[in-house]
C-alpha positions as CSV (number, residue, x, y, z in Angstrom):
1,M,-0.1,0.0,0.0
2,S,2.5,2.6,1.3
3,A,5.3,0.8,-0.7
4,S,4.1,2.9,-3.7
5,I,5.3,5.9,-1.9
6,S,8.8,6.8,-3.6
7,P,11.0,9.7,-2.0
8,P,10.6,11.7,-5.0
9,M,6.8,12.0,-4.2
10,I,7.5,12.9,-0.7
11,H,9.7,15.7,-1.5
12,E,9.1,17.6,-4.7
13,N,11.9,19.7,-4.9
14,R,14.9,17.5,-3.9
15,P,18.0,19.3,-2.7
16,S,21.4,18.8,-3.9
17,R,23.4,16.1,-2.2
18,W,25.1,19.2,-0.4
19,A,22.0,20.7,0.6
20,K,20.7,17.5,1.8
21,W,23.5,16.7,4.2
22,Q,24.5,20.4,4.9
23,R,23.5,20.2,8.7
24,E,25.1,16.6,9.2
25,I,28.4,17.9,7.8
26,S,28.3,21.1,9.6
27,V,27.4,19.4,13.1
28,A,30.0,16.8,12.6
29,A,32.6,19.6,11.9
30,A,31.7,21.2,15.0
31,Y,32.2,17.9,17.0
32,L,35.5,17.3,15.3
33,L,36.6,21.0,16.4
34,L,35.6,20.2,19.9
35,L,37.4,17.2,19.9
36,L,40.4,19.1,18.5
37,A,40.2,21.6,21.0
38,L,40.0,18.9,23.9
39,A,43.1,17.1,22.4
40,V,45.2,20.4,22.5
41,L,44.1,22.1,25.5
42,R,42.8,19.2,27.8
43,P,44.6,16.1,26.7
44,E,43.7,14.2,30.0
45,F,40.0,14.3,28.8
46,Y,40.6,11.2,26.7
47,H,42.3,9.4,29.4
48,L,39.6,10.1,32.2
49,Q,36.3,10.8,30.3
50,F,36.0,9.9,26.7
51,R,35.2,6.1,27.6
52,E,32.4,7.2,29.9
53,I,31.0,9.6,27.5
54,W,30.1,6.8,24.9
55,I,28.6,4.6,27.8
56,S,26.4,7.2,29.5
57,A,25.2,8.3,25.7
58,A,24.1,4.8,24.8
59,P,20.7,5.1,26.2
60,M,20.3,8.5,25.1
61,L,21.0,7.4,21.5
62,I,18.1,5.0,21.5
63,V,15.4,7.2,23.0
64,S,16.7,9.8,20.3
65,V,16.2,7.2,17.6
66,G,12.5,7.2,18.9
67,M,12.3,10.8,19.1
68,T,13.5,11.2,15.6
69,L,10.6,9.1,14.5
70,V,8.2,11.3,16.2
71,I,9.5,14.5,15.1
72,L,9.8,13.3,11.5
73,A,5.9,12.6,11.8
74,R,5.4,16.1,12.8
75,E,4.8,15.4,16.5
76,I,6.7,15.9,19.6
77,D,7.0,13.7,23.0
78,I,8.4,15.5,26.0
79,S,7.3,12.7,28.4
80,V,10.2,10.4,27.5
81,G,12.1,11.7,30.4
82,S,9.1,10.5,33.0
83,Q,8.9,7.2,30.8
84,F,12.5,6.5,31.3
85,S,12.2,6.9,35.0
86,V,9.2,4.5,35.3
87,C,10.7,1.7,32.9
88,G,14.2,2.0,35.0
89,T,12.4,1.7,38.3
90,L,10.2,-1.0,37.1
91,A,13.1,-3.0,35.9
92,G,15.1,-2.5,39.3
93,T,12.0,-3.7,41.2
94,L,11.1,-6.7,39.1
95,A,14.7,-7.9,39.3
96,A,15.0,-7.3,43.2
97,A,11.8,-9.2,43.5
98,G,13.4,-12.0,42.1
99,C,11.9,-12.1,38.6
100,S,14.1,-13.8,35.8
101,L,15.9,-11.7,33.4
102,P,13.5,-12.3,30.3
103,I,10.4,-11.5,32.3
104,T,11.9,-8.3,33.6
105,I,13.0,-7.3,30.1
106,L,9.2,-8.2,28.7
107,L,7.3,-6.4,31.5
108,T,9.5,-3.6,31.1
109,L,9.2,-3.2,27.4
110,L,5.5,-3.8,27.5
111,A,5.2,-0.9,30.1
112,G,7.0,1.1,27.8
113,A,4.8,0.3,24.7
114,M,1.6,0.8,26.8
115,M,2.8,4.2,27.8
116,G,3.3,5.3,24.3
117,A,0.0,3.8,23.1
118,G,-1.7,5.9,25.5
119,N,-0.1,8.9,24.1
120,G,-0.8,7.6,20.6
121,V,-4.4,7.1,21.4
122,L,-4.9,10.6,22.6
123,I,-2.8,12.1,19.8
124,A,-3.8,10.1,16.8
125,V,-7.3,9.1,17.4
126,A,-8.7,11.9,20.0
127,G,-6.5,14.6,17.9
128,L,-5.3,16.2,20.9
129,P,-1.8,18.1,20.2
130,S,1.0,16.1,21.2
131,I,2.7,18.9,23.2
132,V,-0.3,19.2,25.4
133,V,-0.6,15.5,25.8
134,T,2.9,14.5,26.5
135,L,3.3,17.5,29.0
136,A,0.3,16.1,30.7
137,T,1.6,12.4,30.8
138,M,5.0,13.7,31.6
139,V,3.7,15.4,34.9
140,I,1.4,12.6,35.8
141,L,4.2,9.9,35.4
142,R,6.6,12.1,37.3
143,G,4.3,12.4,40.2
144,A,3.5,8.8,40.2
145,I,7.0,7.5,40.4
146,L,8.0,9.9,43.1
147,W,5.0,8.8,45.2
148,S,5.4,5.2,44.7
149,T,9.0,5.2,45.6
150,Q,9.1,8.1,48.1
151,G,12.2,9.2,46.3
152,A,14.2,6.6,47.5
153,P,16.6,4.4,44.8
154,V,15.9,0.7,43.8
155,H,18.9,-1.5,44.2
156,V,19.4,-3.6,41.1
157,P,20.8,-7.1,41.7
158,F,21.3,-8.5,38.4
159,Q,24.0,-8.2,35.6
160,W,23.5,-8.7,31.8
161,L,24.3,-12.4,30.6
162,G,26.9,-12.6,33.5
163,L,29.0,-10.1,32.0
164,S,31.4,-8.1,34.3
165,Q,30.3,-4.3,34.9
166,S,32.9,-3.2,32.3
167,S,31.9,-5.7,29.5
168,G,28.3,-5.1,30.5
169,Q,28.8,-1.4,30.0
170,W,30.3,-1.7,26.4
171,F,27.3,-4.4,25.8
172,V,24.9,-1.4,26.3
173,V,27.0,0.6,23.7
174,L,26.9,-2.3,20.9
175,A,23.4,-2.8,21.7
176,A,22.6,1.1,21.3
177,L,24.4,1.1,18.1
178,L,22.6,-1.9,16.8
179,V,19.2,-0.4,17.2
180,F,20.4,2.6,15.6
181,A,21.7,0.8,12.5
182,V,18.4,-1.3,12.3
183,F,16.3,1.8,12.4
184,A,18.5,3.6,10.1
185,V,18.0,1.1,7.3
186,A,14.3,0.6,8.2
187,L,13.5,4.5,8.0
188,Q,15.3,4.8,4.5
189,W,14.3,1.4,2.9
190,L,11.1,-0.1,4.5
191,P,7.5,1.2,3.5
192,G,6.7,1.9,7.1
193,G,9.7,4.4,7.1
194,R,8.7,6.2,4.0
195,A,5.0,6.5,5.3
196,I,6.4,8.2,8.5
197,Y,8.1,10.9,5.8
198,A,5.0,10.9,4.1
199,V,3.1,11.8,6.8
200,G,5.4,14.5,8.2
201,S,5.7,15.9,5.0
202,D,2.0,16.3,4.2
203,S,-0.4,14.1,6.0
204,E,-3.3,14.9,3.5
205,A,-1.3,13.8,0.6
206,A,-0.3,10.7,2.4
207,R,-3.7,9.8,3.2
208,L,-4.8,10.2,-0.5
209,A,-1.8,7.8,-1.5
210,G,-3.3,5.3,0.6
211,I,-1.3,5.8,3.7
212,R,-3.4,6.1,7.0
213,P,-1.7,8.9,8.9
214,K,-3.5,8.4,12.1
215,R,-2.1,4.6,12.3
216,V,1.3,6.0,11.6
217,V,1.2,8.4,14.3
218,F,-0.1,5.9,16.8
219,W,2.5,3.5,16.0
220,V,5.3,5.9,16.0
221,F,4.4,6.7,19.7
222,V,4.2,3.0,20.5
223,L,8.0,2.9,19.1
224,M,8.8,5.6,21.1
225,G,7.6,4.2,24.4
226,T,9.2,0.8,23.9
227,L,12.6,2.3,22.7
228,T,12.4,4.4,26.0
229,A,11.9,1.2,27.9
230,L,14.5,-0.4,26.3
231,A,17.1,2.5,26.9
232,A,15.9,2.5,30.5
233,L,16.6,-1.3,30.7
234,L,20.1,-0.9,29.6
235,N,20.9,2.1,31.6
236,T,19.6,0.0,34.8
237,A,22.0,-2.7,34.0
238,C,24.9,-0.5,34.3
239,F,24.3,0.5,37.7
240,E,23.6,-0.9,41.2
241,L,21.0,1.9,42.1
242,V,18.4,3.2,40.1
243,Y,17.0,6.7,41.0
244,P,13.3,7.7,40.2
245,N,14.7,11.1,38.7
246,T,17.3,9.4,36.3
247,G,15.2,10.5,33.4
248,E,14.9,14.1,34.5
249,G,16.0,16.4,31.5
250,L,16.3,13.5,29.0
251,E,13.4,14.9,26.6
252,L,15.6,18.1,26.3
253,Q,18.8,16.2,25.6
254,T,17.0,13.9,22.9
255,I,15.0,16.6,21.3
256,A,18.1,18.9,21.0
257,A,20.1,15.9,19.6
258,V,17.5,15.3,16.8
259,V,17.0,18.9,15.8
260,I,20.7,19.8,15.7
261,G,21.3,16.5,13.7
262,G,19.1,18.0,10.9
263,T,15.7,16.7,11.6
264,A,13.2,19.5,10.7
265,I,10.9,20.3,13.6
266,S,8.1,20.7,10.9
267,G,8.3,17.1,10.1
268,G,9.2,15.1,7.1
269,R,13.0,15.8,6.5
270,G,16.0,14.2,8.2
271,Q,18.4,11.6,8.8
272,L,19.2,9.2,11.6
273,L,22.8,9.9,10.9
274,G,22.6,13.2,11.9
275,T,20.7,12.0,15.2
276,L,23.8,10.0,15.9
277,I,26.1,12.9,15.4
278,G,24.1,15.2,17.5
279,V,24.1,12.7,20.4
280,A,27.7,12.5,20.4
281,L,28.3,16.3,20.4
282,L,25.7,16.9,23.3
283,A,27.1,14.2,25.3
284,T,30.5,15.5,24.9
285,I,29.6,19.1,25.5
286,G,28.8,18.7,29.5
287,P,31.8,16.6,30.5
288,A,34.0,19.1,28.3
289,L,33.1,22.1,30.1
290,L,34.1,20.8,33.1
291,F,37.5,20.3,32.0
292,F,37.5,23.7,30.7
293,H,36.3,24.6,34.4
294,A,33.0,25.9,33.5
295,H,29.8,25.4,35.5
296,S,27.9,22.1,34.5
297,Q,24.6,24.2,34.4
298,W,26.0,25.7,31.1
299,A,25.3,22.5,29.5
300,K,21.6,22.8,29.8
301,A,21.8,26.6,28.5
302,I,23.7,25.1,25.3
303,Q,21.1,22.6,24.7
304,G,18.4,25.2,24.7
305,L,20.4,27.7,22.6
306,I,20.9,24.8,20.2
307,I,17.4,24.0,19.9
308,L,16.5,27.5,19.2
309,L,19.3,27.9,16.5
310,A,18.1,24.7,14.9
311,V,14.7,25.7,14.9
312,A,15.5,29.0,13.4
313,S,17.8,27.5,10.8
314,D,15.0,25.4,9.6
315,A,12.7,28.3,9.4
316,F,15.1,30.4,7.4
317,S,15.9,27.4,5.0
318,R,12.4,27.0,4.3
319,E,11.8,30.7,3.4
320,G,14.8,30.6,1.4
321,Q,13.4,27.3,-0.6
322,S,10.0,29.1,-1.2
323,A,11.5,32.2,-2.4
């Protein structure tokens, strides 16, 4: 059905190759400049921090993959931080209660899918704005998890497949890269991926072409919840304690990573490769600021500035193309 939709039908005015990858190339260049500055001015950064950056960025990459799908469909999800906290706490609680690893994984992924489905029903079926729905669910879930745990951390008694802590952390990184690779291929080559682009570009045109926009939006949010649960699972496996506020601020980080990577906030345009570069850049900025003796809170300010600049860049780009 949607397999008949080809990229030329989704994007009538195809940009040149340079224009298509301009944002990704620019962000990659900025990331390389940052790494070069650290190598020259703070070479100890690579001995003390670089490995930990990629380990801590792995869950964020998985959530950012889901956020890319959501934004490509011209929606937004600011409840992912609360979902992350709920799923991480649930995984730790199940493990502490003696549940086997397969059962813990299954129930945690199911919980994430259900939270995503709840958002999807309200947005795709009821027609409510995604910003309002996910803001509400963010507050509800955050309040619920703090009430149920009383703010106390949960002890996690299991390890992945009997691996040591160091090996388990690298397993998390490899798992995140595998998720990224699977969705990068699916987004470009499978009918479902092209349907997301079509709905984000013009939902009415997609409907006339045989795609069901409401169904696409619903499943995008289900995937968002499932990927968030997977990220929380992998993050839980890296630590002995899981705190109920672990996912606080994750929504800002993932949205920033996606938009700086070139995904248009207006939907229908973007690549997962750009998201990967955006995650790498944002994951490095915070620790780099510490090595340059700047306050860590500047990282959040920079993330907000990045979102503003990326949205402004998209607006100017659209105006230039329409002129």
